N, C-alpha and C positions, 0 to 999 in steps of 0.2 A: 590302405585299408579304409573302407568307407563305413562311417557310422551314421545310421539314420536316426535322427532325433524324433522323439514322440513324447506324449504326455507322461509316459512312465519313466523315461530316463533323462528328461531335460533338466530336472533339478540336480541330479547327480552330476551331469555334465557341467552345469553352471557352477556348482561348488568346486569341482575339480579345476575348472579354468581359473577360478578365483585363487585357489591354492597355488596354482602354477604361475600366477600373476600374468596371465595372457591378456594384457591390456592393450589399448590403442597406442600407448606411448612406446611400447616395445616394437610393435609392427602394426601397420594400418590394416584394418580388416581382420583383426585377431579374433580368437574364438569367443571371447566375452561379448564382443559387439554383435557377432552373428547370432549368438544364443539370445541376446536381448531382443534383437529384431524378430526372431522366431517366436519368442514369448508374446511380444506385443501384437504382432500381426496375425498370429494363428491361435496359439494356446489360450490366451486370456480372452479371446473373442468367442470361444466355444464354451457352451454351458457344461457339458460333461467333462471336457478336457480340463477345465478349471478345477472341478471337483477332484479329478484324479491327481492333478498336480499338488493340490493342497493336501491330499491324503499321503502322498509320497514324501512330503516335507518332514513328517514326524520322525523318520529314521535319519534325517540329516540335520537335526538341530544340534548346536545353535547356528550353524552356518546358514541355513535357509532363513532363519529369523534375521540374522545380521544383514543378509543380502536383500531384505524386504520382500522376499518371495512369498512368505506367509501373508503379509499384509496386502500385497497386490492381488493374490488369489482370493482372499477374503472379500476385498472390495469388489472384485469382478463378479463374484457369485452373488453378493448382496445387491449389487446394481441390477443384475439380470432378474433376480427374484422380485425386485421392487417395481419393474416396469409394468405398464398396462398389459393385462393378459391378451388383449387383442393384437398386440405387437409381437407376441411370441411366435417365431417361425422356425424353431429348432425342435429336435426330438427331446422327449422327456419321458420319464417313467410314471405311469399313473394307473395303478391296478384298482379299479373300482367296477361295480356292477353297471353294465351298460343299460341305457334306457332303451325301450322298444324301438324308438325312432332311430337309434344309433346302430342297431343290428338288423334292420330291415323287417322287424316284426310288427311295426306299427300298422294297424289295419287301415289307417288313413294316409299311408305313404303313397305318393303319386309316382314313384319311380325315379324322381329327380333327386340325386344325392345332395344333401345340404352340407355346407361347411360347418363343422361342429365348432362351437365356441370353446375356448380354453378356460378351464375352471380356475378359480382364484387360487386354489391351493395346488397348482400343478407342480410346484417345486419341492413339496415336502418329502416325497419318497426318495428322490435322488439324494437329498441331504442326509438321509439315514445311513448312507454308506460311510459317513465321516465318523471318526472317533469322537468321544465326548468333548475333549478339549478344543478340537477344531470346530465341532458343531456349535459349541457355546460361543465361540468368537464370531462365527457367521451369523448366528441368530441375533446376537447383540448388535451387529452391524446392520442387519435388516431392520430391527426395531428402531435403531437410531435414525435411519432415513425417514421413518414415520409415514411410509406409504402403504404399509400392510396392516389390515385390520387385526384387532386382538383375537378375534375368533379364529382367524386363519393361523396365527401364531400358536394358538392353543391346539389346533388340529395338527400342526407340525410336531409339537411336543408329544401329543398322543401317539402319532405314528412312530416317533422315535422310541417311546416307551414300549410299544408293542414289538418293535424290531429288536431292541437291545436288552430288554429284561426277560430272562428265561422264565417261562410259565406265566407271564403277565396276561396273555390273552385268555388263558384258562382260569384266571383268577387265583392262582396259587403259585406265587413267585418262589423259586428255589434259589438257594445260595449258589449252586453250581460249584465249579472248581475255583472261582475267584469271588467270594462274597464281598470283599472290599470293593472290587470294581463295580459290582451291582449296586452296592450301597452308595457309592460316589455318583453313579449315573442317576439314581433316583433322587438324591438330594439336589443334584444340579438341575434336574427337570423341575423340581418344586421351586427352586430359586428363580428359574426362568419363567415361571407362570405369569401371564399378564395380570395386572392389578384390576382390570375392568371386570366387574361381576358378570357372570354368565359367559365369559370367554371360553371356559371349558365346562363340560357337563358335571353335575354332581356325581353321577355314576363313575366317571373317570377319576374324580377326586377321591372317592371312597375306595376305588381300586388301588390308587396310590397309597392311601392310608393303610389298607390291608398289607400291601407290599412293604411299607415302612415298618410295620409291626413285625412282619416275618423276618426282615433283614436287620432288625434291631437298630434302626436309624436313630439319630439324635433327637432329643426332646424338642428342639427348635423346629425341626422338619415336621414332626408329628403335630405340634401345636398349630403350625401354619396350615396344615391340611385340615385339621379339626375346625379351625376358624373359617376357612373357605367353604368347606362342605356344610357347615352349620348355617351359613348365610344363604344357601340355596337348597336346603334340605327338602323343601316341598317338591323338588323335581325328582327325588330318588324313588326307587322301588324297594320293597321289603327285602328282596334278594341281595340288593347292594349292601344292606346293613348286616348281613350274616358274616361278620368278621370272626374268623377262628381265634380261639383263645391261645395265647402264647404259653401260658402256664400249664395247660392240660388239665386243670382242676374242673373246668366246665367245657362244654362244647364251643360256646360262643363267648366272645369278649364283650360282655354287657357294659362294663365300665367304659370302654372306649366309645361305644355307641351313645352312652349316657352323656359323655363329654360333647359329642356332636349335637345331641338334642339340646343340651344346656346352652350351647353357643347360639342355637336358633332362638331359644326362649329369651336370652339376654339381649336380643336386638332391640326390644321395646324400651328397656330401661337404660341401655347403654353402659352397664356396669359389668366389667370383666370379673371372672372368678379368680380368687386367690387361694393358694394352698393353705391348709390349716397351719403349717409350720411357718408360713410367711405372714403372720398376723401383723407384724410391724412394718411391712412393706407398703408402699403407696399403691392404692388400688387404681388400676387402669380404668380410665373413664373414656368412653367413646361417644360419638354423636349417635343418639337414638335413631334407629331406622324404622320407618313405618312398615308394619307387617299386616297385610290384609287378612280379614277374617277367613277368607277362603284358603289362604296359605296355612293359617293355624289349624283349620279343620283338616287339611290335607296331611299335615305333619302328624296330627293326633291319630288319624286313621292309619297312617304309615306305621306309627309306633305300636298301635294295637295289633296290626298284622304281624309285625316283627315279634311282639310278645307271644303271639300264638305259636310261633315257631320255636322261640326260646323255651316256652313252657314244656315242650316235649323232652327237654333235658332233665333227667331225674336228679342230677346233681346241682341244678340251678337253685340257689337259696332264695327264699321268698322275699327277704328284705330288699334285694336288688330288683326283683320283679316289681315290687310295690313302688320303689323309688323311681324307676323309669316311667311307670304308668302315671305317677303323680306329677311328673314334670309337664305333662300336656293336659292335665285334668281341667285346667282353666280355659282351654281352647273352646271355641264355640262350635262344638260338634253336636249337631242336632240328633244324632243317633248313636247309641252306645252298644250296638250289636257287636262291633268288633272287639270292644273291651270285654263284653260278656263271653264271647267265644274264647278269648285268651284266658280268662279266669276259669272257664269250664275245662279247658285243656289242662291248665295247671293243676286244678283240683283232681282231675282224673289221673294225671301222671304222678301226683304226690299224695297218695292215700293216707300217709302217716301224719298229715298236718293235724294240729290240735284245733279245738273249736275256736279258740281265740285267734289263731292264725288264719283260719278260714274266714272268720268275721272281719278280720283286718283286710284281707284281700278283697272280699266282696264289698267292703265299705267304699271302694273307689268308684263303684258303678252307680249311676243315677237310674233308678228303676223307671222313672218317668220317661227316659229317653230310649227305652227298648221298643223295638217294633212289635207288631202283633205276632209275627212268627216267632220272634225271640221270646216273647212272653209265654206263648204256648209251650215252647220247649222248657222254659225256666220253671214253670209251675209244676212240671213233671220231673224236674231234675233233682234227685234226692242227694246229689253231691252238695247242693247249696244249703246253707243254714236256713232253718225254718223261718227265721226272722225275715230274710230276704224274700222268700216265697210269699209270705203274707203281705209284705210291702208291695210286691208286684200285683197281687190280687187286689189290694186296696186301690192302687193307682189305676188299674184297669177298670175297676168299678167307677172311679171318678171319670175316666175317659168315656166309658159307656154312658154314664149319666149325662155327659155333655153332648152326646150325639142326639140330634133332634129326632131321629127315627126311633130311638130306643128310650127316649125320655119318659114316655108314658108307662113303659113296662119295667122300669128299674126301681127296685125297692130301696128303702133307706138302709144305710149301712148299720149293722147291729151296734148297739150302744157299747158293748164290751170291747169291740175292735176299735171303735172311735176313741174310747178312753185309753186303750192300750197305746195307740199311736200318739195320742196327745201327751201321754206320760213320757214317751220317748222322743218328743220333739216333732209334733205333727207338721210343723212348717218345714216343708222339704224344698228349700230354696235352691240347693245345688247338690252335686254329688258328694259334697263334704259336709252336709247338714247334720243336725243332731240325730236324725233318724238312722243314718247309716254309720256315723262315726262313733256312736256310743256302743262300742263293741263288747264291753264288759257287762252290759245290762242284761239280766236274765228276764225271762218271761214267766216268772213265778206267779205273777198276778193274773195269769190267764184263767178265767173261770171255766167251769165245766160246761158241757154243751147246753144243757137246760133248754130254755125256750129260744135263745138267740141262735142256736145252730140252725133251727128251721128257717129263720129269716135269711140265712146266708145261702140257702139252697137255690132260690131263684135269683142268683146274684147278677143277672144281666151278662154273665160271662158265658156266651153261648157256644155250642159246638160249631165246627167249621162246615158240617154237612148241610143242614137245612135251616139253621137259625133257631132250633128248638132248644129250650132249657133242659138241662140234664139233672134230674133229681138224684138223691143219694142212692136210690135203687136202680138208677140207670134208665127209668122210664121217662117219656116225654110228659111235660106238665102243660106247656102252652106254646103257641106259635104266634109270632108277630106277623101281621098282615103286610105292613109296609116295611121293606128292608132296604130301601134306597139310601145310599150314602152310608150304609152301616156294614160294608164288607169287611172292614178292619175289625169291628167289634165281634163279628161272627167267629173270628179266629181264636178267641180266648175260651179255654176249657177249664172247668174247676172239677178235677177228679175227686171222687169220694175219699180216696186214700189220703189226699192232702188235707182236706177239711177235718177228717176224723182224727188225724194226728195232732191238729191244732189244739183240740180239747182232750186228748188222750192223757192217761195217767203218766206222771213223771217218775223218774227214779230208775227206769230201765234203760240200759245202754243199747248201742247198736247203731251202725250207719248203713244205710241202704245204698245200693248201687243203682245207677240209672242209665238211660240211653244217653249217648253223647250227641254232639251236633250233627253227626253223620246221619242220624235217624230223621225221618220226616216228622216235624214237630206236630203236625195235625193228624197223624195216623194212629191215634190211640183208639183201639177197638174195645168192644165190651169184654172180649176175652182177656185183654191186657189189664182191665180194671179188676177182673176177677182173679188175676194171678198174684195178688198180693200175699196170698197164703204161702206161696213158695219163696217169699222174700223175708228178710229179717225186718220186722216192724220197728221203726224208729220212734221211741217214746221220749227220748231226751230232747229238750228244746235247744236248738242251736242258735 
């Protein structure tokens, strides 16, 4: 009977020969010797055969371990993966999108086929055939040799996660038939992640965090992912942060995202967060990491975009919404349009908010940092408290007064509005100043229209169309000759219905609805200004 040895049966034959004690001492040229020669001269020299042999050793433990077959296969694979890619002359699996020059579609191809270079990560897909315990040993051996860059190791772990975790590619990991196995794979991947920052993308880290939450992994695994993702949060997209809630009380897990954002914010001071129960524990102190202003601004805009999605959940409580927004309020964001949009969506989806809750939410926004288009929308947005609308009008007047082209045509701000803003902290140094944070202050001292209302009409807040001021009756009052450099100022409109409500009688309730951000902010027509009779007039001051 002739038995042909190959990569699939050589381990079983070697273990059987050892069990039968077929050594050289019994007979020269015995089976053990022949198998060892076959392993050394053929199997362990081939890339894919070494992987196959290592895979077959799992069913023959501990014999394969005692005979050093596992160690020899591991070292053979690690050595081949660590050589210079230019020396790779064997077949390997590499499923990636080909470049135009590789499939003959390059318009500049001269017809002479070029020898394609081997990519640095040529070996990662073949190793995905290994089970987690064998894969872990091989990857540790590769990293020990120190010839593979951390980003390539990160790519290998990413490929393994996509292959071995059910649903990972779709962003929704399922426990499957063996949740313990999936949990072990994920925790091992996290343990194998390179320590070098940027070796894996933030998007991949957040996908791992999403999976860890779904699989109910340990707190150590989650904290490590939070720490790593927080350190490079500026690379993420808002869709990466949409982590589903495990409790089902809300659509998204805002607490988990807040932990990631907090990790990013803590980089500057180097102080780690401690739980409220662990007040007696030693606070972890890390070396502060410099965070550029551009990174802070990117994270702030990322959080604002995320909040705009979270705000659509009717079950999302406003304290968590406010808490997350305040984490990035100190970032140097030149424009607060993203925050305004998130606030507007939240107010629209939560019509039952009290006036104090609305004022608390709107207090996070710096009215001076709104763009012209956002201001046009805001002054017509009846979901906003009236205090915020007047602040926007006030700061837009200041902006218009500062414009050289409009300086001659801008009237002084009425004394009653000046006094009102002065009482509420006219110094608006930041989004957390007295003007916006004094949420419990009423506007009971607002005088009647009197003579000051007329002085507000030519407010310098001109229509988008032709630069003409719009009076309370909607007729043109005057036109400026020189409009150069004043394109932004033209976008601000002061509707009659906003100003009339400022000095309207108090004591009558009612909240008006308004257009949301999907409407064109500057498309307010004369018919729209006349349609206020069909709406509930808001007389109470918000």
